[in-house]
C-alpha positions, 0 to 999 in steps of 0.5 A: 756960434749960431746954428740953423737946421734946414729941412727940405720937406717932412719925410714922407715915410721912415727911412727903414721902409725905403731901403732896397730901392728897386728902380735899377737893382735890388742890391744897395751898392749896384743901385747907389753906384748907378744913381751916382753916375746919373747924378752927373748928368746936369754937369755933363758927366753922364747922359740919362738914357745912355745909362738907363739903356746900358743898365739893362745889360748888367747881371746884378751881383757880377762885378765883371758884368758891371765892368763890361757893360759900363766900359762898352758904353764908354767905348761907344761914347769915345767913338762918338767923340772921335767922329764928332766935329762940333767941339762942345759935343765932342768935349762933352762926349769925352767927359761922359766916357770918363764917367762910364769908364771910371764907374765900370772899374769901381766894383772890381777887386783892387788887384784885378788886372783890368784896373790899371789900364782902366785907370789910365783911360779914365784920366786920359778921357777926362784930360781930353775933355778939358782940352777940347772944351777949352777949360783953363786948368793947371795940374800939379803933383805935390811931393808928399811922404815919398810920393805925390798928390795930384791937384787940379786948379781951375782959375775961374773967370775974371773977378774970381779973386774976389770970391773964396777959393773953393778947395775940393776933396773926395772920400773913401772911394772917389777920385779927383775927376769926379769932384769936377762933375759933382761941384767943380764945374758948378763953381766955375759957372758961378765965378769961383776958382777951384782947387781939387786934390787927392790925398793918401788913400785916394786916386793916384796917390793910392794907385801909383804911390801906394799911399794909404789913408791917414786920419791926420788929414791936416798933413796932406791938406797943408802940403797942397796949400803950401804948394799952391801958395808958392805959385799963386797969390793967397786968396781972400778966403778959402773954403774946404769942401769934403765929399763923403768920407771927406765929411770927416777929412775936411773938418779934421783938416780945418781943425788944424789949418788956420788958412781955411775960413769955411768948411763943408761936410758933404755929408756928415761923417762925425765918426767913420769907425762907427759908420763902417762897423756894421760892414766890418762885422758882416765881413766876419760872417761867412754868409754875410761876407758874400754880399756884394755890399760887404765884399766891396766895402771890406776889399776897399777898406783893406786896400785904402788903409793898407791893412790885411785882416779884420781886426787891423782894419777895425783898429785903423778906422777907429781913429777917424772920429772928429770927437777929439778935435771938433772943439778946435774948429772955429770956422763957419761950418756947413753940414749936409745930410740925407735922411736915408743915408745908408752909410752914416747913422743919422744921429751923427749929424746932431753929434757933430752939431753939438761938438762944434762949440767954437765954430763961428757958425753952424748951418745944417741941411737935412734932405728928405725922400721927397726932395730926391736928396735923401741918399748919402751925399744927395746922390741922385740930385746934385742940384740940391747940393749946389743950391745949398752950398752956393747960398751958404757961400753968399750968406757967409762970405758975400760971394 
């Protein structure tokens, strides 16, 4: 095993002194989710000033104000798409509208009546964007435990078969479409074929089929790969990339799945139960539980795990640790981490590195404040992720 630690730059100041960034909002969740949408501007999922002008209309801490502002922007951009004749401008407008609609829904309570129709719009806008832009893709519903898992395959251009197939999965709160803007489109531009999927607890599997998270992520991953290989040739190499909670899910799947040749934890998530413990403890405090951060985290936890109370939720998340299986990971591993990640304790990166005793290689990138990538999943600077991931693919797979 080889290990390399790459630091973007020396941190300008300790993470603790930068918490509570006030560029858009004082609240961490509102700030982070705004930055998350802006992150998609380089890949066509947002426009910077469209978002900045809209953010002024939001009442911080009010989820319905958030929803109203974002969806009004989505409506405005849909109107632009409908009256635009240039196909590239038209298709990109549909894509931006998708991001705005999806972001608006994000902070609503799971049982809010606005969620189902909003979800239908997010899918419709994205599909229209792909069609207008002429992006070749294949959709497939993979049967799984009485429900179905959504997948989207992008075959890439001629020659993509010589490169690794990139398989993308999200995390605790992402949906399949977001993966396209975060990494999928960038991979296609570089000549890779891309397979994106949702598992239990995510996207349509959760909303339509009521399937909640499982720590044994090798199950849904194997089902998706099995279904894909029934209709497509086996790729020369397969690299699984997990975003956010996917930093646990992807390595967990790789520990049991020999068809995976490389795995990317974007970001570190060695022990999810440990990472969410502060939020769950706060949820049990009558005063702290009123915080938008805590309320959203606990509501989403119960929704995605199918639990009904605090103790059951704690117990469910305790199973999401890589400690018992990390020694089974034999692939090349890339770990990304932000020096100011407000969700995952920084020491988990070192914990994960030490546990990867049988990995073929381990490469770690830690991004600092000055680089713009210090947040969880480098939110705010997706180009840093692209540079790190695609360079690693070249180094390890000669892509």
